[in-house]
N, C-alpha and C positions, 0 to 999 in steps of 0.2 A: 462555536462548539467547543474550542479549547481542548481538543483531543490530544494535542501535541505537547501538553504540559507534562513534564516528567513526574510531577507530584499529583498528577490526576488519580484518584482513588479508582477508577474504572480501568486504568491501565492494567493490562494482564500481568502477572508475576513471571518472573523468569523461570524456565523449566516447563512451561505449560504446553502440552501438545495440542497444536492447532488442527492438524489433518494429516493424511498420508500425502506424500508428494504426488502420488498418482491421482489424487483428486483434483489436482490443478491441470488444466490443459497445458500442452507444451508446444509452443509457448502461450502463456496466458496468465490470468490473474484470478485471485479469489479474495472476496471481502470477508473481514471479520468485525464484529460489533460486540462491545461489552458494556454493561451498565452497572453502576453502583449507585443507588439511589436516583438522584436527579443528573448524575453525571454520565457521560458516555465517552467511550474511547472507540475510535473508527480507525482500522487499519486495513492494509491489504498486502497480499504476497504475490510477487510475479516470479513465474518459473520460467527458465530457459535451461533445458536439459536436466542435468542433476543439481542445478544451482537454483536457489531461492533467495529472493531479495524482499525484505519488508519495508513499507512506508506508512507513514500516518496518512490517511485519506483526508487530506486538507491542502487545497490549492494554496501556494505560497503568495499568490496575488490577492486572492479574494477570501480565502479561508473556507470555502465550501467544499463539499466532496467532489472528487474528480469524475466518478462514474455516474451516469444517469441512472443505471441498473446495476445491481450487485454483479460483481465479476467482469464487468465490461470496461476494463482499463487500457486495452492496447487498440492501436489503430488497426485498420483492416488488413494491412500487410504485416501486422505483428512486429514493427520495428521501433515503434515508440510507445510510451505511456501518454495517454490523452486526457485533456481536461475538457470535458464536454461543455462546461460553462462559458468558456471563450476560446476554445481551440488551441491552448497551449500544448506544445509537444515536449516531452521529456525523453532523454536517452534512457536506456534500461537501467542506468545506475542512478537515475532520479535528477539528472541535471537538465534544467530547462534549455531548449535549444531554439524555441520559437514561440512568440507570443508575448503578453504584456509582462510576463515574469522572466523573460529571458535572462540567463545569468544565475538565477536563483536555483535552489534545490529542493527537492521534496524532503520532509523530515524523514530521517531514517527510523525504522522500527526494527530492532535487532532481532533476527531469526536465524536459525541453522537446520540443516538437513541432518538427521541422525538416524540410521538404519532404516531409511526410507519414509521417514516421518519428519514434519516441520514442527520445530518447537521455538518458543520465544527464549531469548537471552536476557 
């Protein structure tokens, strides 16, 4: 998918409003997809309270999307980000704590919360 490439033309520009923070379950995640011709950028935002963290939706072990369905990134207890492909668990800051990619990190997608909305950086 190559969505993690910084020069990917489908990667959204800095300053783009993604959604209201209230549109993301607390704690929870929300999927975002952007396309430019044949290129795609897939990312997701994890919310914990007033904090939002963005990641490229690509498993560091296999390169496929983490969630089997949009917005389904967390374990049932909402303590970890989960890769449905092989069961890897990531801490909420994107560090793999269990599975074949243990020790690796999800690629960050820089976002920020401003006035109750989530924006790209």
